[in-house]
Structures are given as C-alpha cells and as structure tokens.
C-alpha positions in Angstrom: -35.5 -23.7 5.8 -31.7 -23.0 7.0 -29.8 -20.8 5.0 -27.1 -22.7 3.1 -24.6 -20.2 3.4 -22.1 -20.1 6.4 -22.0 -16.6 8.0 -18.6 -16.0 9.3 -18.8 -13.6 12.6 -17.4 -10.3 12.7 -14.7 -11.4 15.1 -13.3 -14.4 12.6 -13.4 -12.0 9.8 -11.1 -9.4 11.5 -9.0 -12.1 12.6 -8.8 -13.9 8.8 -7.9 -10.3 7.5 -5.4 -9.7 10.2 -3.6 -13.1 9.6 -3.8 -12.7 5.5 -1.7 -9.3 6.0 0.7 -10.4 8.5 -0.4 -8.8 11.5 -0.9 -12.1 13.4 2.6 -13.2 13.1 5.3 -12.6 16.0 6.5 -9.2 15.0 9.7 -10.2 17.0 10.9 -13.0 14.5 14.1 -12.3 12.4 14.2 -10.3 9.7 16.3 -10.5 7.4 16.4 -9.3 3.4 14.8 -12.9 2.6 12.5 -12.8 4.8 11.1 -9.2 4.1 10.6 -9.8 0.4 8.5 -12.9 1.9 6.1 -10.5 3.9 6.0 -8.2 0.7 5.1 -10.7 -1.3 2.5 -11.7 1.2 0.9 -8.4 1.2 1.3 -7.9 -2.5 2.7 -4.4 -2.3 3.7 -1.9 -0.1 2.5 1.7 -1.0 4.9 4.6 -1.6 4.7 8.0 0.2 6.6 11.0 -0.1 5.4 12.2 3.7 7.8 11.8 6.1 6.5 13.8 9.4 7.2 11.1 11.3 8.9 8.1 8.3 7.9 7.0 5.3 4.8 5.1 4.6 7.0 2.0 3.7 8.8 2.0 6.4 6.2 2.4 8.9 4.1 -0.4 7.2 7.0 -2.9 7.4 8.4 -2.3 10.7 4.8 -2.5 12.1 5.1 -6.4 11.2 8.8 -7.0 11.5 10.4 -5.1 14.6 13.7 -5.5 13.0 13.8 -4.2 9.9 15.6 -1.6 8.7 15.6 0.4 5.7 18.5 -0.5 4.1 16.9 -4.1 3.6 14.3 -2.1 1.5 17.2 -0.3 -0.6 19.0 -3.5 -1.1 15.7 -5.6 -2.5 14.7 -2.1 -4.9 18.0 -0.9 -5.6 20.5 -3.8 -5.2 18.5 -7.4 -6.0 15.8 -5.6 -8.2 13.4 -7.7 -6.7 10.9 -4.9 -6.2 10.0 -2.6 -8.6 8.4 0.8 -8.4 5.2 1.1 -10.0 1.0 1.6 -9.5 -1.3 0.1 -7.9 -4.0 2.0 -6.7 -1.3 4.4 -5.8 2.5 4.3 -5.9 3.9 1.3 -4.7 6.9 -1.2 -4.5 5.8 -4.9 -6.1 7.6 -7.6 -6.5 9.6 -8.3 -9.8 8.2 -11.3 -10.6 4.7 -9.7 -11.2 6.3 -7.1 -13.6 4.7 -8.6 -17.1 1.1 -8.1 -15.3 2.2 -4.8 -15.8 2.3 -4.7 -19.1 -1.3 -4.4 -19.5 -1.5 -1.6 -16.9 1.0 0.3 -19.0 -1.0 0.3 -22.2 -4.4 1.0 -20.8 -2.6 3.9 -18.4 -0.9 5.4 -21.7 -4.1 5.4 -23.3 -6.4 7.0 -20.3 -3.7 10.0 -19.8 -3.6 11.4 -23.0 -7.5 11.7 -22.6 -7.3 13.2 -19.3 -7.3 16.7 -18.5 -4.4 15.8 -16.7 -2.5 15.6 -20.0 -3.7 19.0 -21.0 -3.1 20.7 -17.7 0.4 19.8 -17.4 1.2 20.4 -21.0 -0.4 23.6 -21.7 1.1 26.1 -23.8 3.5 23.0 -25.0 3.4 19.9 -27.5 2.8 17.4 -24.8 3.9 14.6 -27.8 7.2 16.1 -28.2 8.1 17.1 -24.8 7.7 13.4 -24.1 10.1 12.5 -26.7 12.5 15.2 -25.5 12.7 13.9 -22.1 13.1 10.1 -23.1 16.1 11.1 -25.8 18.1 12.8 -22.9 17.8 9.7 -21.1 18.6 7.4 -23.7 21.3 9.6 -24.2 22.4 10.9 -21.3 21.7 7.8 -18.8 19.5 8.2 -15.4 18.0 11.6 -15.1 15.8 13.4 -12.1 13.1 16.0 -12.9 15.8 18.5 -11.3 17.9 17.5 -14.3 15.2 19.1 -16.7 14.8 23.3 -16.7 11.7 25.4 -17.6 11.5 28.9 -17.5 8.0 28.8 -16.0 7.9 28.4 -12.2 5.1 26.0 -11.1 5.0 25.2 -7.8 3.5 22.3 -6.0 2.7 18.7 -7.4 -0.6 20.3 -9.1 1.5 22.6 -11.1 4.5 20.1 -12.6 6.4 21.3 -15.3 5.6 19.6 -18.7 9.1 17.6 -18.0 8.3 16.4 -14.7 4.8 15.3 -16.1 6.5 13.4 -18.6 8.6 12.0 -16.6 5.4 10.3 -14.9 3.9 9.6 -18.2 6.5 7.7 -19.3 7.1 5.6 -15.9 3.1 4.9 -15.7 3.5 3.7 -19.3 6.3 1.6 -18.9 9.0 3.2 -20.8 10.9 4.2 -18.0 11.6 2.8 -14.4 13.0 4.1 -11.2 15.9 2.2 -10.6 17.0 4.2 -7.2 16.1 7.6 -5.4 18.4 10.2 -4.2 16.7 12.1 -1.1 13.6 10.3 -2.1 13.4 12.1 -5.4 12.8 9.6 -8.2 15.6 8.8 -10.9 14.5 7.6 -14.0 16.0 5.4 -16.4 14.9 3.1 -19.5 12.9 0.3 -18.6 15.1 -2.3 -20.5 18.4 -1.0 -18.6 16.5 -1.2 -15.2 14.7 -4.6 -15.8 16.0 -6.5 -19.4 14.9 -9.9 -18.0 11.4 -8.9 -17.3 11.1 -6.0 -19.9 11.7 -8.7 -22.7 9.0 -11.0 -21.8 5.5 -11.3 -23.4 2.4 -9.8 -22.2 0.1 -11.9 -20.9 -3.2 -12.5 -22.3 -6.3 -11.5 -21.0 -6.9 -14.9 -19.4 -4.0 -15.4 -18.2 -4.0 -11.6 -16.7 -7.3 -12.1 -15.1 -6.9 -15.1 -13.4 -3.2 -13.7 -11.6 -5.5 -10.7 -10.8 -8.2 -12.5 -9.2 -6.3 -15.3 -7.9 -3.2 -13.2 -6.3 -6.0 -11.0 -4.4 -7.8 -13.4 -3.0 -4.8 -15.5 -1.7 -4.5 -11.7 0.1 -7.5 -11.1 1.3 -9.0 -14.6 2.2 -12.7 -12.9 2.4 -13.5 -10.8 -0.3 -16.5 -9.3 -2.7 -16.0 -9.2 -6.7 -15.2 -5.5 -6.2 -12.7 -5.8 -3.3 -11.2 -8.4 -6.0 -10.6 -6.1 -8.5 -9.4 -3.2 -6.6 -6.8 -4.8 -5.1 -4.7 -4.5 -7.8 -6.9 -1.9 -10.0 -5.6 -4.1 -12.4 -9.0 -5.4 -13.9 -12.9 -4.0 -13.9 -15.3 -5.2 -11.3 -17.4 -7.3 -14.2 -14.3 -9.0 -14.9 -13.8 -10.1 -11.4 -17.6 -11.5 -11.1 -17.0 -13.7 -13.9 -13.9 -15.1 -12.5 -16.0 -15.6 -9.2 -18.1 -17.5 -10.5 -15.7 -19.5 -12.1 -14.0 -20.2 -9.2 -17.1 -21.2 -7.4 -17.9 -23.7 -9.5 -14.5 -25.1 -9.3 -14.3 -25.3 -5.9 -11.9 -23.1 -5.3 -13.9 -20.4 -3.6 -17.3 -20.3 -1.7 -20.1 -18.0 -0.8 -20.7 -17.1 2.4 -22.3 -14.7 4.4 -20.0 -12.0 6.6 -20.7 -10.1 9.6 -19.5 -6.3 9.7 -18.7 -5.1 13.2 -21.9 -3.1 13.7 -23.9 -6.4 12.9 -24.8 -5.8 9.2 -24.4 -9.3 7.4 -23.3 -9.1 4.1 -22.8 -11.7 0.9 -19.3 -12.5 0.2 -16.6 -15.0 -1.1 -13.8 -16.9 1.0 -11.3 -19.2 0.0 -12.7 -22.5 0.3 -10.5 -23.7 2.8 -11.2 -20.2 4.8 -12.0 -22.6 8.2 -9.1 -24.7 7.8 -6.9 -21.1 7.7 -9.0 -19.3 10.8 -8.1 -22.6 12.8 -4.4 -22.2 11.9 -4.1 -18.6 12.8 -2.1 -17.5 15.9 -3.2 -15.9 18.8 -2.5 -11.9 18.1 0.7 -10.8 19.4 0.1 -9.9 23.0 1.6 -6.0 22.1 0.5 -2.6 20.8 1.3 -1.3 17.4 1.2 2.0 15.4 0.0 1.7 12.1 0.7 3.4 9.2 -2.3 5.7 7.7 -1.4 3.6 4.1 -1.4 0.0 5.7 -3.0 -2.5 3.8 -5.7 -3.1 6.3 -6.7 0.6 6.0 -6.5 1.7 2.6 -10.0 0.7 1.8 -11.9 3.0 4.4 -15.3 1.8 4.0 -13.9 -2.0 4.1 -12.0 -0.7 7.6 -15.1 0.6 9.2 -17.3 -2.5 8.3 -14.2 -5.4 9.1 -13.2 -3.2 12.5 -15.9 -0.4 13.2 -12.7 2.3 13.1 -13.5 5.4 10.7 -10.5 6.7 9.4 -9.8 9.6 7.4 -6.5 10.5 5.9 -6.5 14.1 6.9 -3.2 15.9 5.4 -4.7 17.7 2.8 -7.2 19.0 5.1 -7.2 22.4 6.2 -5.6 22.7 9.4 -9.2 23.9 11.4 -11.1 21.5 9.8 -8.9 18.5 11.0 -10.9 16.3 13.5 -7.5 14.8 14.8 -4.5 15.8 13.1 -2.1 15.9 9.6 -0.5 12.1 9.8 -2.1 10.2 12.4 -1.5 6.8 13.2 -4.4 3.7 14.1 -3.4 1.8 17.4 -3.5 -2.1 17.2 -3.7 -3.9 20.4 -3.7 -7.2 19.7 -6.5 -7.9 17.1 -8.1 -4.7 17.7 -8.1 -1.1 16.7 -8.7 0.9 20.1 -7.4 4.6 19.6 -5.2 6.6 17.3 -2.5 9.3 18.1 -0.7 12.2 16.2 2.9 12.1 15.9 5.4 14.5 15.1 9.1 13.5 14.5 11.8 16.2 15.1 15.0 15.1 14.0 17.1 18.3 15.1 16.0 16.9 18.3 15.9 13.6 18.9 12.7 14.2 19.9 9.2 12.1 19.1 6.4 14.5 20.0 3.1 12.9 20.3 0.4 16.0 20.0 -2.9 14.4 20.5 -4.1 10.5 21.5 -7.7 9.5 21.3 -9.2 6.0 22.3 -11.9 4.7 20.5 -15.6 4.5 22.1 -15.8 2.4 25.2 -11.9 1.8 25.2 -10.6 2.8 28.3 -7.0 4.4 29.2 -6.0 1.7 32.2 -2.8 1.5 33.3 -1.7 -1.4 31.7 -2.9 0.0 28.2 -1.1 2.9 28.5 2.0 1.1 29.8 1.7 -1.0 26.4 1.1 2.0 24.4 4.6 3.4 26.2 6.1 0.4 24.9 5.1 0.3 21.1 6.0 4.3 21.0 9.5 3.5 22.7 10.2 1.0 19.8 9.3 3.5 17.5 11.2 5.8 18.6 14.4 4.2 18.3 13.7 2.8 14.8 13.4 6.7 14.2 16.7 7.2 16.1 14.8 9.3 18.8 16.0 9.6 21.9 13.1 11.0 23.8 9.3 10.5 23.6 6.8 13.4 24.6 3.5 12.3 25.6 
C-alpha cells in the first residue's frame, strides 16, 4: 500500500528553509529602513550578542541578506522609531514591537523561574535580593535611564558569571518586563521603565492563553514552513512542546498544515508538518543568488545545531567558549554559504587599528574542492565583508 504522506526531498527541504529565512532573495536589492524592518519581521527576530571580534551578531545576520544594510538603520528602528525592542527568545534578541504583548506571559513566567533558580541565589548571595531589586528600580524611577556602571558595589565581581547584585537586578527587571533597553552606549545596555520606553505597548492587555498559543505557533510556522511540534515550541521559546502538538493537531484538522515526511541530508526520513501550500511556495522560490556569503554563527538557519546537521549535513559548533587548545576550528567561525549550499567555514579576525580583516583558517566541507572559481567567489564575499567593516585589506 502506498504511503499517503508526501515526502519532501532533502534538497527541497533545504530550499524551503532558506526561502523562509530570506536567503534566496537578491542581497543587492534596495536596503531601506522599511525593507530592513520587513526582513526582521520575516525572520521573526535577530539575535543580539556582545562578541565583536568581527562585527556584532545582528549586523552580520542582516548584512548576509542585504548588501546595503548599515548599522545606523538598525539603531533607527530600535532607538528612534521603537519598531523593535530588545527581549528574550532563546537568547537576547531584537523583536518587532508589534508583538510586545506576547512577551507579557513570558515576563510572568521568567519572574517566577528566576526567583526559584540557583541564578538568583548565586548573584544575590550575602544580600537581600528582593531589596536590591527594589532599590535599583527606585533609582531608575527617580533618576531616569541608567547603566550597570551607574551602580557601585564594593565587591569586585569580574566577568558575567560574577555579576554584582545590582547588575543581576537590572537583568531580572528586564527579563520580567519592568525595564526595557531604550538604547545602548558602546553596546552597554541602558535601562529605563517599560512604561516610559513603550508606553502604548505597556498599556495593552496580556493576551489570553489561546490567543498566545495561536500567535506562537502560527508565526513560527510561517517562518519555518516545515517543522516538528518541538521546533515550533523552540522557535520563540514561548510555549511548551505539548501545547505545540495540540496546535498542530488542530491546524492539520483545519487544513492549515499537512503531515509530511522530510528527507534529511543523510537520507534519513522523518515525520514532520508543513504549511498546506508548501508545494506552491517551493514552486515560487527564486534560484539562489549566484554568490558566496558568510553567515553569522547565530544565524537563524544555524541556531538549532541539530536541525542544521539534519537539514544541510553541516555540523557546526560555536567554540568561543571552548578552551583554545580544544577548539577544532576557531573562536568565531563563519559558515560559508555558496548559493544554497553550506560548503565550508572560516575563522576571521578584524584588526580595527590596522584596517585588516585576517582569515586565520579556512576549511571546506568533505567533497568540496577549492576550485579557482570557488576561491574567486569567496574573495568577493570577503571583499564585501571588509568594505562593510571598514577594513582596507583582507589577509587570507
């Protein structure tokens, strides 16, 4: 008896995912503040990270999709228009402000979780944590926006795992929705009351559970196109897997999604779901841009490392926090996207004082040959990145 479920081939699954995440569109298209916001809405969110060995994570993610992107456009969306806000998904991210009400259930959840977590006991050891939080918030209420450096503590704490209690209080107030980040100074967060940063959104009611579940699953599905219930739940980290399974059952019954089988890069076939019109979407996808691009380690197609391995056969590990002698590749390795294939990776370092982009290592995937044409295309990608970074020279 024939299997009633359609099987999506590995190549089609790759193209559908790249298309959903904006990597099949022409990167040389016009880059305006409006088109940038549209791109971020399409992605859902863009991860923010402090590492700056080459460029900030969000800049790399957006530049890989829009050649004309400039950091001042990002700043305008976040700090000027307030079209984006900084919040948490699976990690710190910039998110379209239109979805702010759906962070209210998360604020309640995180407030409870953090209070019960060892994180709280660790960072507030020897102090009255509740009182520290009250005092920090009171200062911001009275003085206006403040940074962590505006709060003194006699004990020197060192790196992030040794935060002073006031810094931990700021993070707790941010994670629980009482503070927002209206801007950054030298990438240091500036905190202010949420009702002063996003007054209209702060005043909106918290969505009810059914509305929130529909938003969490529906928006995730529109940004993945092919997914499992767990992948839906993980996309925003806003709901639990059983809730996503219930949503999938209802959405399949309603004809919004269909059950499928998906072929992995290694030939394994797994059950999944897809948007009901996945075949039409696949037919409309453009051919991949005929160029090489360098992806951020936190790019949406790489964030879920196991999915990247299944979908692309690309085994990626972020090694910045791995001791140097134990690294296989390097500190901040950028995957190399050639058309619609992940073909290699390189380890770059920007020497800002010398205007030099150094490539400390280059590795091609098994079976990928370093042909003259491939190396020329890679050189083009490196020259575009160097120009974006303000570097005059690439050393490879």
